[in-house]
C-alpha positions as a Markdown table, in Angstrom:
| # | Residue | x | y | z |
|---|---|---|---|---|
| 1 | Met | 32.2 | 38.7 | -56.9 |
| 2 | Ile | 32.1 | 35.1 | -57.9 |
| 3 | Asp | 30.8 | 36.4 | -61.6 |
| 4 | Glu | 33.8 | 38.8 | -61.9 |
| 5 | Leu | 36.4 | 36.1 | -60.9 |
| 6 | Asp | 34.8 | 34.0 | -63.7 |
| 7 | Val | 34.9 | 36.9 | -66.5 |
| 8 | Ala | 38.5 | 37.5 | -65.9 |
| 9 | Phe | 39.5 | 33.9 | -65.9 |
| 10 | Glu | 38.1 | 33.4 | -69.4 |
| 11 | Glu | 39.0 | 36.7 | -70.7 |
| 12 | Asp | 43.0 | 35.8 | -69.6 |
| 13 | Ala | 42.9 | 32.4 | -70.9 |
| 14 | Glu | 41.9 | 33.7 | -74.3 |
| 15 | Arg | 44.9 | 36.3 | -74.8 |
| 16 | Gly | 47.4 | 33.7 | -74.2 |
| 17 | Gly | 50.5 | 33.2 | -71.8 |
| 18 | Ala | 52.8 | 36.1 | -73.1 |
| 19 | Glu | 49.7 | 38.9 | -73.4 |
| 20 | Arg | 48.8 | 37.6 | -69.7 |
| 21 | Asp | 52.3 | 38.7 | -68.2 |
| 22 | Arg | 51.9 | 41.9 | -69.9 |
| 23 | Arg | 48.7 | 43.0 | -68.9 |
| 24 | Pro | 48.2 | 44.9 | -65.5 |
| 25 | Lys | 47.8 | 43.0 | -62.6 |
| 26 | Lys | 44.3 | 43.5 | -62.0 |
| 27 | Gly | 42.9 | 40.0 | -61.9 |
| 28 | Arg | 45.4 | 39.0 | -59.7 |
| 29 | Gly | 44.6 | 41.9 | -57.2 |
| 30 | Arg | 41.2 | 40.6 | -57.4 |
| 31 | Ser | 41.6 | 37.0 | -56.9 |
| 32 | Ala | 43.3 | 37.9 | -53.6 |
| 33 | Ile | 40.6 | 40.4 | -52.5 |
| 34 | Ala | 38.2 | 37.4 | -53.1 |
| 35 | Met | 40.3 | 35.1 | -51.0 |
| 36 | Val | 40.7 | 37.1 | -48.0 |
| 37 | Met | 36.9 | 37.6 | -48.0 |
| 38 | Thr | 36.5 | 34.1 | -48.2 |
| 39 | Leu | 38.6 | 33.1 | -45.2 |
| 40 | Leu | 36.9 | 36.4 | -43.8 |
| 41 | Leu | 33.4 | 34.9 | -44.3 |
| 42 | Phe | 34.4 | 31.3 | -43.2 |
| 43 | Gly | 35.8 | 32.8 | -40.0 |
| 44 | Val | 32.7 | 34.4 | -39.3 |
| 45 | Leu | 30.6 | 31.7 | -40.2 |
| 46 | Gly | 32.9 | 29.4 | -37.8 |
| 47 | Gly | 32.4 | 31.9 | -35.2 |
| 48 | Gly | 29.0 | 31.9 | -35.1 |
| 49 | Val | 28.5 | 28.1 | -35.3 |
| 50 | Tyr | 30.7 | 28.1 | -32.0 |
| 51 | Phe | 28.5 | 30.8 | -30.9 |
| 52 | Gly | 25.9 | 28.9 | -31.8 |
| 53 | Tyr | 26.9 | 25.3 | -30.3 |
| 54 | Thr | 27.8 | 26.7 | -26.9 |
| 55 | Lys | 24.7 | 28.6 | -26.7 |
| 56 | Val | 22.6 | 25.5 | -27.2 |
| 57 | Ala | 24.6 | 23.4 | -25.0 |
| 58 | Gly | 24.0 | 25.8 | -21.9 |
| 59 | Phe | 20.2 | 24.5 | -22.3 |
| 60 | Phe | 22.1 | 21.0 | -21.9 |
| 61 | Val | 23.6 | 21.6 | -18.6 |
| 62 | Ala | 21.5 | 20.8 | -15.7 |
| 63 | Ala | 21.5 | 23.7 | -12.8 |
| 64 | Asp | 22.8 | 21.9 | -10.0 |
| 65 | Tyr | 23.7 | 22.7 | -6.0 |
| 66 | Asp | 27.0 | 22.3 | -4.5 |
| 67 | Gly | 27.9 | 20.3 | -1.8 |
| 68 | Gly | 25.4 | 18.8 | 1.0 |
| 69 | Gly | 23.1 | 21.5 | 1.4 |
| 70 | Ser | 22.3 | 22.9 | 5.1 |
| 71 | Gly | 19.4 | 23.2 | 7.0 |
| 72 | Pro | 17.2 | 20.0 | 7.7 |
| 73 | Val | 13.8 | 20.0 | 5.8 |
| 74 | Glu | 11.1 | 17.2 | 5.5 |
| 75 | Val | 9.8 | 15.9 | 2.2 |
| 76 | Thr | 7.1 | 13.5 | 1.7 |
| 77 | Ile | 7.4 | 11.5 | -1.5 |
| 78 | Ala | 3.9 | 10.3 | -3.0 |
| 79 | Lys | 3.0 | 7.0 | -3.4 |
| 80 | Asn | 3.7 | 5.9 | -7.0 |
| 81 | Ser | 5.5 | 9.0 | -8.0 |
| 82 | Ser | 8.0 | 8.7 | -11.1 |
| 83 | Leu | 11.4 | 10.3 | -11.1 |
| 84 | Thr | 10.4 | 13.5 | -12.7 |
| 85 | Glu | 7.3 | 13.8 | -10.0 |
| 86 | Ile | 10.2 | 13.0 | -7.1 |
| 87 | Gly | 12.4 | 16.0 | -8.9 |
| 88 | Asn | 9.6 | 18.7 | -9.0 |
| 89 | Thr | 9.1 | 17.5 | -5.5 |
| 90 | Leu | 12.7 | 18.3 | -4.1 |
| 91 | Val | 12.7 | 21.6 | -6.3 |
| 92 | Glu | 9.7 | 23.3 | -4.8 |
| 93 | Ala | 11.2 | 21.8 | -1.4 |
| 94 | Asp | 14.6 | 23.6 | -2.4 |
| 95 | Val | 16.4 | 20.4 | -2.2 |
| 96 | Val | 17.9 | 20.5 | -5.3 |
| 97 | Lys | 17.9 | 23.0 | -7.9 |
| 98 | Ser | 16.7 | 21.5 | -10.9 |
| 99 | Thr | 14.4 | 18.2 | -12.0 |
| 100 | Lys | 16.9 | 17.9 | -14.7 |
| 101 | Ala | 20.3 | 17.8 | -12.3 |
| 102 | Phe | 18.2 | 15.2 | -10.2 |
| 103 | Leu | 17.0 | 12.9 | -13.6 |
| 104 | Asn | 20.6 | 12.9 | -14.3 |
| 105 | Ala | 22.1 | 12.2 | -10.7 |
| 106 | Ala | 19.1 | 9.5 | -10.5 |
| 107 | Asp | 20.1 | 8.0 | -14.3 |
| 108 | Ala | 23.7 | 7.3 | -13.1 |
| 109 | Glu | 22.2 | 5.9 | -10.0 |
| 110 | Pro | 21.2 | 1.8 | -10.8 |
| 111 | Arg | 19.3 | 1.6 | -7.3 |
| 112 | Ala | 17.0 | 5.0 | -8.1 |
| 113 | Lys | 14.2 | 3.6 | -9.4 |
| 114 | Asn | 14.2 | 1.9 | -5.5 |
| 115 | Ile | 13.3 | 5.0 | -4.1 |
| 116 | Gln | 10.2 | 4.7 | -1.7 |
| 117 | Ser | 7.3 | 6.7 | -1.2 |
| 118 | Gly | 7.2 | 8.5 | 2.3 |
| 119 | Thr | 8.5 | 11.4 | 4.6 |
| 120 | Tyr | 12.2 | 11.9 | 4.2 |
| 121 | Val | 14.7 | 14.2 | 6.2 |
| 122 | Leu | 16.8 | 15.9 | 3.4 |
| 123 | Arg | 19.1 | 19.3 | 3.4 |
| 124 | Arg | 18.0 | 22.3 | 1.4 |
| 125 | Gln | 20.2 | 23.0 | -1.6 |
| 126 | Met | 21.9 | 19.9 | -2.0 |
| 127 | Ala | 24.1 | 18.3 | -5.1 |
| 128 | Ala | 21.3 | 16.1 | -6.7 |
| 129 | Ala | 23.7 | 13.1 | -6.7 |
| 130 | Gln | 23.4 | 13.6 | -2.6 |
| 131 | Ala | 19.7 | 14.0 | -2.4 |
| 132 | Val | 19.4 | 10.5 | -4.5 |
| 133 | Thr | 22.1 | 9.3 | -2.2 |
| 134 | Gln | 20.0 | 10.6 | 1.0 |
| 135 | Leu | 16.6 | 9.1 | -0.5 |
| 136 | Leu | 18.3 | 5.9 | -0.8 |
| 137 | Asp | 19.5 | 5.5 | 2.8 |
| 138 | Pro | 16.9 | 4.4 | 4.8 |
| 139 | Asn | 18.1 | 6.3 | 7.7 |
| 140 | Thr | 16.9 | 9.5 | 6.3 |
| 141 | Arg | 12.8 | 7.8 | 6.1 |
| 142 | Leu | 11.0 | 8.8 | 9.1 |
| 143 | Ile | 8.8 | 5.7 | 9.4 |
| 144 | Lys | 5.7 | 5.1 | 11.6 |
| 145 | Gly | 4.9 | 1.5 | 11.5 |
| 146 | Ala | 2.7 | -0.9 | 12.8 |
| 147 | Thr | 2.1 | -4.6 | 12.9 |
| 148 | Val | -1.7 | -5.7 | 13.4 |
| 149 | Pro | -2.0 | -9.6 | 13.9 |
| 150 | Glu | -4.8 | -11.5 | 12.5 |
| 151 | Gly | -7.7 | -11.7 | 14.9 |
| 152 | Lys | -7.0 | -8.5 | 16.7 |
| 153 | Thr | -10.3 | -6.7 | 17.6 |
| 154 | Ala | -10.6 | -3.1 | 16.9 |
| 155 | Lys | -10.0 | -1.9 | 20.4 |
| 156 | Gln | -6.7 | -4.1 | 20.3 |
| 157 | Thr | -5.7 | -2.6 | 17.5 |
| 158 | Tyr | -6.4 | 1.2 | 18.3 |
| 159 | Glu | -3.9 | 0.2 | 20.9 |
| 160 | Leu | -1.5 | -0.7 | 18.7 |
| 161 | Leu | -1.9 | 1.7 | 16.8 |
| 162 | Ala | -1.3 | 4.4 | 20.0 |
| 163 | Lys | 2.0 | 2.9 | 20.7 |
| 164 | Ala | 3.2 | 3.0 | 17.1 |
| 165 | Thr | 2.3 | 6.5 | 16.2 |
| 166 | Gly | 1.6 | 8.3 | 19.4 |
| 167 | Ile | -1.8 | 9.2 | 18.4 |
| 168 | Pro | -4.0 | 8.7 | 21.5 |
| 169 | Ala | -6.4 | 5.4 | 21.2 |
| 170 | Lys | -9.1 | 7.7 | 21.5 |
| 171 | Asp | -8.7 | 9.5 | 18.7 |
| 172 | Phe | -9.2 | 6.2 | 16.9 |
| 173 | Glu | -11.9 | 5.5 | 18.7 |
| 174 | Glu | -13.5 | 8.6 | 17.6 |
| 175 | Ala | -12.8 | 8.3 | 14.0 |
| 176 | Ala | -14.1 | 5.0 | 14.2 |
| 177 | Lys | -17.4 | 6.1 | 14.8 |
| 178 | Asp | -18.2 | 6.5 | 11.1 |
| 179 | Pro | -16.6 | 3.7 | 9.4 |
| 180 | Glu | -18.2 | 4.8 | 5.7 |
| 181 | Ala | -16.0 | 8.2 | 6.6 |
| 182 | Leu | -13.2 | 5.5 | 6.4 |
| 183 | Gly | -13.9 | 4.4 | 2.8 |
| 184 | Val | -16.3 | 1.2 | 3.7 |
| 185 | Pro | -19.3 | 1.6 | 1.0 |
| 186 | Asp | -22.7 | 1.3 | 2.5 |
| 187 | Trp | -23.3 | -1.8 | 0.8 |
| 188 | Trp | -21.3 | -3.8 | 3.1 |
| 189 | Phe | -23.7 | -3.3 | 6.2 |
| 190 | Lys | -26.5 | -4.9 | 4.4 |
| 191 | Arg | -27.7 | -8.7 | 5.9 |
| 192 | Asn | -30.0 | -11.1 | 4.0 |
| 193 | Asp | -31.0 | -13.0 | 7.1 |
| 194 | Gly | -33.0 | -10.0 | 8.5 |
| 195 | Lys | -31.0 | -9.9 | 11.6 |
| 196 | Gln | -29.8 | -6.3 | 13.0 |
| 197 | Val | -26.4 | -4.9 | 12.1 |
| 198 | Ala | -23.5 | -3.3 | 13.8 |
| 199 | Lys | -22.2 | -0.7 | 11.7 |
| 200 | Ser | -18.8 | 0.0 | 13.0 |
| 201 | Ala | -15.1 | -0.3 | 11.8 |
| 202 | Glu | -14.5 | -3.8 | 13.4 |
| 203 | Gly | -13.4 | -6.6 | 10.9 |
| 204 | Phe | -12.8 | -3.7 | 8.6 |
| 205 | Leu | -8.6 | -2.9 | 9.4 |
| 206 | Phe | -7.0 | -5.4 | 7.5 |
| 207 | Pro | -4.3 | -7.1 | 9.7 |
| 208 | Asp | -0.7 | -6.5 | 7.9 |
| 209 | Thr | 2.3 | -4.5 | 8.6 |
| 210 | Tyr | 1.8 | -1.0 | 8.0 |
| 211 | Glu | 4.1 | 2.0 | 7.2 |
| 212 | Phe | 2.2 | 5.2 | 7.8 |
| 213 | Asp | 3.0 | 8.9 | 6.9 |
| 214 | Pro | 4.2 | 10.8 | 9.9 |
| 215 | Lys | 2.0 | 13.3 | 9.3 |
| 216 | Ala | -1.4 | 11.4 | 9.0 |
| 217 | Asp | -4.0 | 11.4 | 11.7 |
| 218 | Ala | -6.1 | 8.8 | 12.7 |
| 219 | Lys | -9.0 | 8.9 | 10.5 |
| 220 | Gln | -5.8 | 8.8 | 7.6 |
| 221 | Val | -4.5 | 5.7 | 9.5 |
| 222 | Leu | -7.6 | 4.0 | 9.4 |
| 223 | Arg | -8.4 | 4.8 | 6.2 |
| 224 | Thr | -5.4 | 3.1 | 4.8 |
| 225 | Met | -6.3 | -0.1 | 6.9 |
| 226 | Val | -9.8 | 0.2 | 5.2 |
| 227 | Glu | -8.4 | 0.5 | 1.6 |
| 228 | His | -6.3 | -2.6 | 2.3 |
| 229 | Phe | -9.1 | -4.6 | 3.4 |
| 230 | Leu | -11.0 | -3.4 | 0.3 |
| 231 | Thr | -8.1 | -4.5 | -2.0 |
| 232 | Val | -7.9 | -7.8 | -0.3 |
| 233 | Thr | -11.5 | -8.9 | -0.5 |
| 234 | Gly | -11.5 | -7.1 | -4.0 |
| 235 | Glu | -8.7 | -9.4 | -5.6 |
| 236 | Ile | -10.2 | -12.5 | -4.3 |
| 237 | Gly | -13.5 | -11.7 | -5.4 |
| 238 | Phe | -15.0 | -12.2 | -1.8 |
| 239 | Ala | -18.0 | -10.5 | -2.0 |
| 240 | Asp | -19.4 | -11.7 | -5.5 |
| 241 | Glu | -18.0 | -15.0 | -4.4 |
| 242 | Val | -20.3 | -15.5 | -1.2 |
| 243 | Gln | -23.1 | -13.9 | -2.6 |
| 244 | Lys | -23.4 | -16.5 | -5.5 |
| 245 | Asn | -22.1 | -19.3 | -4.2 |
| 246 | Leu | -23.3 | -18.8 | -0.7 |
| 247 | Gly | -26.2 | -17.0 | -0.8 |
| 248 | Val | -25.4 | -14.7 | 1.9 |
| 249 | Ser | -24.3 | -11.1 | 2.0 |
| 250 | Pro | -20.4 | -10.1 | 2.0 |
| 251 | Tyr | -21.2 | -8.8 | 6.0 |
| 252 | Glu | -22.5 | -12.1 | 6.9 |
| 253 | Ala | -19.2 | -13.7 | 5.6 |
| 254 | Leu | -17.1 | -11.4 | 7.2 |
| 255 | Ile | -19.2 | -12.3 | 10.6 |
| 256 | Val | -18.3 | -15.9 | 9.7 |
| 257 | Ala | -14.5 | -15.0 | 8.5 |
| 258 | Ser | -14.2 | -13.2 | 12.1 |
| 259 | Leu | -15.6 | -15.9 | 13.9 |
| 260 | Ala | -13.4 | -18.7 | 12.5 |
| 261 | Gln | -10.3 | -16.6 | 13.1 |
| 262 | Ala | -10.9 | -16.9 | 16.4 |
| 263 | Glu | -11.9 | -19.9 | 16.8 |
| 264 | Ala | -9.5 | -21.8 | 14.7 |
| 265 | Gly | -5.9 | -22.9 | 16.6 |
| 266 | Thr | -4.4 | -23.3 | 12.8 |
| 267 | Ala | -4.7 | -22.2 | 9.2 |
| 268 | Lys | -6.1 | -25.7 | 8.1 |
| 269 | Asp | -9.1 | -25.6 | 10.2 |
| 270 | Leu | -10.0 | -21.9 | 8.9 |
| 271 | Pro | -12.4 | -22.9 | 6.3 |
| 272 | Lys | -13.7 | -26.1 | 8.3 |
| 273 | Val | -14.9 | -23.4 | 11.5 |
| 274 | Ala | -16.6 | -21.4 | 8.6 |
| 275 | Arg | -18.7 | -24.4 | 7.8 |
| 276 | Val | -19.5 | -25.2 | 11.1 |
| 277 | Ala | -20.9 | -21.9 | 11.2 |
| 278 | Tyr | -22.7 | -21.6 | 8.3 |
| 279 | Asn | -24.4 | -25.4 | 8.7 |
| 280 | Arg | -25.4 | -24.2 | 12.3 |
| 281 | Ala | -26.7 | -20.7 | 11.5 |
| 282 | Tyr | -28.6 | -21.2 | 8.3 |
| 283 | Lys | -29.3 | -24.9 | 7.9 |
| 284 | Lys | -30.2 | -26.3 | 11.1 |
| 285 | Lys | -31.1 | -22.7 | 12.4 |
| 286 | Met | -29.4 | -23.2 | 15.7 |
| 287 | Pro | -27.3 | -21.1 | 18.1 |
| 288 | Leu | -23.7 | -21.0 | 17.3 |
| 289 | Gln | -22.6 | -21.8 | 20.8 |
| 290 | Phe | -19.2 | -20.1 | 20.0 |
| 291 | Asp | -17.5 | -19.0 | 23.5 |
| 292 | Val | -15.2 | -16.5 | 21.9 |
| 293 | Thr | -18.4 | -14.2 | 21.0 |
| 294 | Thr | -19.0 | -14.1 | 24.8 |
| 295 | Asn | -15.3 | -13.3 | 25.1 |
| 296 | Tyr | -15.5 | -10.5 | 22.7 |
| 297 | Trp | -18.7 | -9.0 | 24.5 |
| 298 | Leu | -16.5 | -9.0 | 28.3 |
| 299 | Glu | -13.9 | -7.1 | 26.0 |
| 300 | Leu | -16.1 | -4.3 | 25.2 |
| 301 | Asn | -17.2 | -4.1 | 28.5 |
| 302 | Gly | -13.5 | -3.6 | 29.5 |
| 303 | Lys | -13.1 | -7.2 | 31.3 |
| 304 | Lys | -10.9 | -9.6 | 30.5 |
| 305 | Ala | -11.3 | -12.4 | 27.9 |
| 306 | Lys | -11.3 | -16.0 | 29.9 |
| 307 | His | -10.2 | -19.5 | 28.3 |
| 308 | Ser | -13.4 | -21.7 | 27.5 |
| 309 | Gly | -13.6 | -23.8 | 30.4 |
| 310 | Lys | -13.6 | -20.7 | 32.6 |
| 311 | Leu | -16.7 | -19.0 | 31.0 |
| 312 | Thr | -19.6 | -19.6 | 33.4 |
| 313 | Leu | -23.3 | -20.0 | 32.0 |
| 314 | Asp | -24.5 | -16.8 | 33.2 |
| 315 | Glu | -21.4 | -14.8 | 31.1 |
| 316 | Met | -22.3 | -16.7 | 27.8 |
| 317 | Arg | -26.3 | -16.7 | 28.4 |
| 318 | Asp | -26.1 | -12.8 | 29.2 |
| 319 | Pro | -29.3 | -11.7 | 27.4 |
| 320 | Lys | -27.8 | -7.9 | 27.2 |
| 321 | Asn | -25.2 | -9.4 | 25.1 |
| 322 | Pro | -25.9 | -8.5 | 21.7 |
| 323 | Tyr | -23.4 | -11.0 | 20.7 |
| 324 | Asn | -24.7 | -13.6 | 22.7 |
| 325 | Ser | -24.7 | -17.3 | 20.4 |
| 326 | Glu | -25.2 | -19.5 | 23.5 |
| 327 | Thr | -28.7 | -18.8 | 23.2 |
| 328 | Gln | -29.7 | -17.0 | 20.2 |
| 329 | Ile | -29.9 | -18.3 | 16.9 |
| 330 | Gly | -28.0 | -17.5 | 14.0 |
| 331 | Leu | -25.0 | -15.2 | 13.4 |
| 332 | Pro | -24.1 | -12.2 | 16.0 |
| 333 | Ile | -24.8 | -8.6 | 14.6 |
| 334 | Gly | -21.3 | -7.9 | 13.5 |
| 335 | Pro | -17.5 | -9.1 | 13.1 |
| 336 | Ile | -15.6 | -9.7 | 16.3 |
| 337 | Asn | -12.3 | -9.1 | 14.9 |
| 338 | Ser | -10.3 | -8.3 | 11.8 |
| 339 | Pro | -9.7 | -11.7 | 9.8 |
| 340 | Gly | -7.0 | -12.0 | 7.8 |
| 341 | Lys | -6.7 | -13.3 | 3.9 |
| 342 | Ala | -6.5 | -16.8 | 5.1 |
| 343 | Ala | -10.1 | -16.8 | 7.7 |
| 344 | Leu | -11.8 | -14.8 | 4.2 |
| 345 | Ser | -11.0 | -17.3 | 1.7 |
| 346 | Gly | -12.1 | -20.2 | 4.1 |
| 347 | Ala | -15.3 | -18.4 | 4.9 |
| 348 | Met | -15.7 | -17.7 | 1.0 |
| 349 | Lys | -14.8 | -21.3 | -0.1 |
| 350 | Pro | -16.0 | -23.5 | 3.0 |
| 351 | Pro | -15.7 | -27.3 | 2.3 |
| 352 | Thr | -18.5 | -29.3 | 1.8 |
| 353 | Ala | -19.7 | -30.8 | 5.1 |
| 354 | Ser | -21.9 | -31.5 | 7.5 |
| 355 | Trp | -20.4 | -30.7 | 10.4 |
| 356 | Leu | -22.1 | -28.8 | 13.6 |
| 357 | Phe | -19.1 | -29.5 | 16.1 |
| 358 | Phe | -15.8 | -29.0 | 16.8 |
| 359 | Val | -13.2 | -29.0 | 19.9 |
| 360 | Ala | -9.4 | -28.5 | 20.0 |
| 361 | Val | -7.6 | -31.9 | 20.5 |
| 362 | Asp | -4.5 | -31.1 | 21.7 |
| 363 | Lys | -2.1 | -28.5 | 22.4 |
| 364 | Lys | -1.3 | -27.4 | 19.0 |
| 365 | Gly | -4.4 | -26.4 | 18.2 |
| 366 | Asn | -5.7 | -28.8 | 15.9 |
| 367 | Ser | -9.8 | -29.5 | 16.1 |
| 368 | Ala | -11.8 | -32.6 | 15.7 |
| 369 | Phe | -14.9 | -32.0 | 13.6 |
| 370 | Ala | -18.3 | -33.7 | 14.3 |
| 371 | Thr | -21.8 | -33.9 | 13.0 |
| 372 | Thr | -23.2 | -35.8 | 15.7 |
| 373 | Asp | -23.0 | -35.6 | 19.5 |
| 374 | Ala | -21.7 | -39.0 | 19.9 |
| 375 | Glu | -18.9 | -38.0 | 17.6 |
| 376 | His | -18.5 | -34.9 | 19.5 |
| 377 | Glu | -18.1 | -36.4 | 22.9 |
| 378 | Lys | -15.5 | -38.7 | 21.7 |
| 379 | Asn | -13.7 | -35.7 | 20.4 |
| 380 | Lys | -13.9 | -33.9 | 23.9 |
| 381 | Asp | -12.7 | -36.9 | 25.9 |
| 382 | Lys | -9.6 | -37.1 | 23.1 |
| 383 | Ala | -8.8 | -33.3 | 24.2 |
| 384 | Cys | -9.3 | -34.0 | 28.2 |
| 385 | Asp | -7.0 | -36.9 | 27.8 |
| 386 | Asn | -4.7 | -34.5 | 25.8 |
| 387 | Gly | -4.7 | -32.0 | 28.8 |
| 388 | Ile | -6.9 | -29.4 | 27.0 |
| 389 | Pro | -8.6 | -27.6 | 30.2 |
| 390 | Leu | -12.9 | -27.9 | 28.7 |
| 391 | Ser | -15.5 | -27.2 | 31.2 |
| 392 | Asp | -16.5 | -31.3 | 30.5 |
| 393 | Cys | -13.1 | -32.5 | 31.8 |
């Protein structure tokens, strides 16, 4: 078509203006037809571009529900989930219509990056923006939390967990019978001193504040605590440090940490009590004579713990007590509680000293340490003067 137009124009130019006026209007007709066809072509192309744009744009419009949805549904967001993974989870539960809609809503809400793992009560078929809002509302998050303080025994821990989760204490006791099934590596139950090992969960249920999945059973709850123990001890290099610098197994150092946790009245005395335990058990090879081991045995047998000054000699020297530290040399057969990070650190890096004795000397829990009997007797006199009810007072 364009070639014909060019030829007509050239012929017309050669003939001159007068001749152009006298010749038939064939060239002008062709020009008009060309103009119309050109306009039609652009129209078709323009319509195609518009149609294509609307088609492509449709792919970027995220499918979304309207309103607040209907019918409650529990949704569990896994730990360390990305926003995309959260969106996929919500789509699977029919909370939001598309992951893209959720991501768009999350991008518009700066706090969305703070969405936590856990189980939430949401509603089916919600607008994505409302789903984001609900995930940021603490009232929609189902929490079964528990705080386990440092120094709690396994038995005491099961009772705390039972109150917090509604799971019977006996379920925790049953789950704890196989500590390796809870995640405790078998190498933790080895000793270098040749003494018997009490293979239990005692000592491995790390004290802290926890938020448990409402659907978790006793075993899953205890596994969470064991995992936390392994994480903390791994971060501080506990196992490697005690084997390299103290020459004891991690299990023996864990026992010492639990003893220090029970005996020390202040955090600053934790490493000092650990040093006394190491000195008596390994350097002097003498009984520890720590009253807390007797109280632990009493608790295991369903009896109440007593203040040191009220324990009888028969209770402390009970030959049936495998935790007897009154007459038996060395460390007891296992930990007597769950020590915290400070106690673990103290047992890992005790100060260099020759102390063999300590006694609480005031009502703030501070202890005095001694190397000789004479020094220890003076410290006990000080304790008595300060109203500490020792058996010698």
